[in-house]
C-alpha positions in Angstrom: -22.8 6.6 -6.8 -22.8 2.0 -6.2 -26.3 0.9 -5.4 -25.6 -0.6 -2.2 -23.7 2.1 -0.9 -26.3 4.7 -1.6 -28.7 2.7 0.3 -26.3 1.3 2.9 -26.2 5.1 4.2 -30.4 5.7 3.4 -31.1 3.0 6.6 -28.1 4.1 8.1 -29.5 7.8 9.1 -32.7 7.1 9.2 -31.9 4.6 12.4 -29.4 7.1 13.5 -31.9 10.0 13.1 -34.9 8.0 14.7 -33.2 7.1 17.0 -32.0 10.8 18.1 -35.4 12.2 18.0 -36.8 9.5 20.2 -33.6 10.0 22.7 -34.0 14.1 21.9 -37.6 12.8 23.1 -37.2 10.5 26.3 -34.4 13.8 27.6 -37.8 15.7 27.0 -39.9 13.7 29.8 -36.9 13.3 32.2 -36.7 16.2 32.2 -40.0 17.7 32.4 -41.0 14.9 34.9 -37.9 15.1 37.3 -36.4 18.6 36.3 -33.1 19.1 35.3 -29.6 20.2 37.9 -26.5 19.3 38.5 -27.8 16.0 40.8 -29.5 14.4 39.0 -27.5 15.2 35.2 -25.3 12.6 35.1 -28.2 10.3 36.7 -31.0 11.6 32.9 -28.3 11.8 30.2 -25.1 8.8 30.3 -27.7 6.5 30.8 -29.8 7.9 28.2 -26.9 9.1 25.9 -26.3 4.9 26.2 -29.2 3.4 25.8 -28.9 5.4 22.7 -26.1 3.5 21.6 -27.5 0.6 22.4 -30.0 1.1 20.0 -28.8 2.7 17.3 -26.3 -0.6 17.8 -28.8 -3.5 17.7 -31.1 -1.7 15.0 -27.8 -1.9 12.4 -27.1 -4.7 13.7 -29.6 -6.4 10.2 -27.4 -3.9 8.5 -23.9 -4.5 8.7 -23.8 -8.9 8.8 -24.6 -9.3 5.2 -22.1 -6.5 4.4 -19.4 -8.5 7.2 -20.5 -11.5 5.5 -20.1 -10.5 1.5 -16.2 -9.3 2.4 -15.9 -12.2 4.9 -17.7 -14.3 1.5 -15.5 -12.1 -0.8 -11.9 -12.4 0.8 -12.5 -16.1 1.4 -12.8 -16.6 -3.2 -10.5 -15.1 -3.7 -7.8 -16.6 -1.6 -8.8 -20.1 -3.1 -9.1 -18.0 -6.4 -5.1 -17.3 -6.3 -4.4 -20.6 -4.6 -5.5 -22.7 -7.5 -4.0 -20.0 -10.7 -0.4 -20.9 -8.6 -0.4 -24.2 -9.3 -1.7 -23.8 -13.9 1.5 -21.4 -14.5 3.3 -23.3 -12.1 3.1 -25.7 -14.3 3.1 -24.4 -17.4 6.5 -22.6 -16.6 8.2 -25.7 -15.0 6.1 -27.5 -18.9 8.8 -24.0 -20.6 11.8 -25.2 -19.1 11.7 -29.1 -19.4 11.5 -28.3 -23.6 13.9 -26.2 -24.1 15.7 -29.3 -23.3 14.8 -30.5 -26.6 13.6 -28.2 -29.2 16.7 -27.1 -31.3 14.2 -25.0 -34.0 15.0 -21.4 -32.7 11.3 -19.8 -34.0 10.3 -23.0 -31.8 12.1 -21.5 -28.7 11.8 -17.4 -29.6 7.4 -18.2 -28.7 8.6 -21.0 -26.1 9.8 -17.2 -24.9 6.6 -15.8 -24.7 5.1 -18.6 -23.3 7.7 -18.5 -20.1 6.9 -14.7 -20.1 4.3 -14.1 -19.8 3.7 -17.2 -17.5 6.9 -15.2 -15.2 4.4 -11.8 -15.8 1.2 -13.6 -14.2 2.3 -15.2 -11.5 4.3 -11.8 -10.4 1.2 -10.4 -10.6 -0.6 -13.3 -8.5 2.4 -12.3 -5.8 1.4 -8.7 -6.2 -2.3 -10.5 -4.7 -1.1 -12.2 -2.9 0.9 -9.9 -0.9 -2.0 -7.3 -1.5 -4.5 -9.9 0.3 -2.0 -10.4 3.1 -1.2 -7.0 4.4 -5.5 -6.0 4.2 -5.9 -7.8 6.2 -2.5 -7.2 8.0 -1.4 -11.1 7.7 2.3 -10.4 7.0 5.3 -11.7 8.6 8.4 -9.9 9.2 11.4 -11.3 8.0 15.5 -10.5 7.8 16.8 -9.4 4.9 20.6 -7.7 4.2 20.1 -4.9 2.2 22.5 -4.1 0.1 20.8 -7.4 -2.0 17.4 -5.6 -2.4 18.8 -2.3 -3.7 21.2 -4.8 -5.9 18.5 -6.6 -7.3 16.3 -2.9 -7.2 19.3 -1.6 -9.8 18.9 -5.3 -12.3 15.3 -4.5 -12.4 16.0 -1.0 -13.8 19.2 -2.3 -15.9 17.5 -1.8 -20.2 15.0 1.2 -19.1 18.1 3.6 -16.3 20.1 3.7 -19.9 23.0 6.9 -20.4 21.7 7.8 -16.2 24.9 6.7 -14.6 24.5 4.8 -11.4 26.4 5.0 -7.7 25.4 2.8 -5.3 27.4 2.5 -1.6 26.1 0.2 0.9 27.9 -2.6 3.5 26.6 -5.7 2.4 26.1 -6.4 6.4 23.6 -4.3 6.8 20.9 -6.3 7.8 16.7 -5.4 8.1 14.0 -7.0 9.7 10.4 -6.0 8.2 8.1 -6.6 5.9 10.5 -7.2 2.8 7.4 -7.7 -0.3 6.3 -4.3 1.3 10.2 -3.0 2.0 11.3 -4.3 -1.9 8.4 -1.8 -3.6 10.0 1.4 -1.8 12.6 0.1 -3.0 11.7 -0.1 -6.7 9.9 3.5 -6.1 11.7 5.6 -5.0 14.9 4.0 -7.8 12.3 4.3 -10.3 11.3 8.1 -9.7 14.9 8.9 -9.5 15.5 7.7 -12.6 11.7 8.8 -14.3 12.8 12.7 -13.2 16.4 12.7 -14.3 18.4 14.5 -16.6 20.4 12.6 -20.2 23.7 11.6 -18.8 22.7 11.9 -15.4 23.4 10.4 -11.7 21.7 8.5 -9.3 23.3 8.0 -5.6 22.4 5.1 -3.3 23.7 5.1 0.0 23.9 3.8 3.6 24.8 5.9 7.0 24.4 6.5 10.5 21.1 4.2 9.9 20.1 6.7 7.0 19.4 5.1 3.5 19.2 8.2 0.9 17.9 8.1 -2.5 19.9 11.5 -4.4 19.4 12.2 -7.9 19.9 15.0 -10.7 17.2 16.5 -12.7 14.2 19.1 -12.1 14.2 19.5 -8.2 11.1 19.2 -6.2 8.6 22.7 -6.4 8.6 23.4 -2.5 5.5 24.5 -2.5 4.8 20.3 -3.0 5.8 19.0 -0.4 3.7 17.7 1.7 1.6 16.7 -1.3 4.2 14.6 -3.1 2.4 11.3 -1.1 -1.4 11.9 -1.8 -2.7 8.9 -4.1 -2.4 10.0 -7.6 -0.1 13.1 -7.0 2.0 14.0 -10.4 4.0 17.5 -10.7 3.7 17.1 -14.1 0.7 15.9 -15.9 2.9 14.8 -18.6 5.1 11.4 -17.4 3.8 8.4 -17.4 2.5 7.1 -14.4 -0.6 7.3 -12.1 1.2 9.6 -8.6 0.3 6.5 -7.1 4.1 5.6 -6.4 5.5 8.1 -3.1 1.8 6.9 -1.9 2.6 2.3 -1.8 6.3 4.9 -0.1 4.4 6.4 2.6 2.4 3.7 2.9 4.3 1.1 3.5 7.1 3.0 5.3 4.5 5.4 8.3 3.0 1.5 9.6 6.2 0.4 10.3 7.8 3.9 12.0 9.9 5.1 9.1 10.5 8.8 8.9 11.1 9.7 5.1 12.8 13.1 4.9 13.2 14.9 1.3 15.2 17.6 0.5 15.3 19.4 -2.6 18.3 20.2 -3.8 19.9 22.8 -6.5 20.2 20.1 -9.2 17.7 17.2 -8.1 16.1 15.9 -5.2 17.4 13.4 -1.9 15.1 12.1 -0.5 16.2 10.1 2.9 15.0 7.3 5.5 16.0 6.8 8.7 15.3 2.6 8.6 16.6 2.8 12.5 13.7 1.3 13.4 14.1 -1.8 11.4 17.2 -2.7 11.3 18.6 -5.6 13.0 
């Protein structure tokens, strides 16, 4: 256990025990002096509870204050660092694009493309970190976007890894969503990633939107019914040999709970179907 956490817990335990013992002692004194009956119960117990709470908060303040200040300073430092990081990464990307127009040597162009790819990866990490901070402080604005465009963009990301899996999509182009777009993209990416990862050779993935329900159905191994309540737990993996950390469905569940999107997992004879009820986020 971290030494700071240990010190914090010990300090809080001492304050709690001290406050509790003091309240019990005062309670004993008052009852011994006034006695305890139905008429004076509320006048003895309630003031003692309120006094105990105020005393506990007063004694805890010196411990909590540095903790909150440290957290505030850390958030400020991370935000400033991220802001400064965006400038050099954007500069690298801009300059590589300009150099590509002038360089003709094939090997030099390949090196330049590798630099460009690495810069884009850095920019993506920056965007991920920025989103995580905004989500943590609950400062994410909702945005209107089309469901079909988000799903199509996600499909393009997985084009190279889907191999021989057939993907079928049935979503009308006019389905408008009003939500946190970055979080929604993560949900679609994770559901599609799982549908491909747990599929079989020459299998299929069906993505459909009908009556406010967005569904992802994939062929392959069906999910064991005994794990239906565990799959959303952080780090849970039904098959430990599968690549990944078991975070995908936990990310999906966290977003859906926050935005009141109901999730339904349906084990099939030869595969799995996951349904999202988007009624609350439809425009």
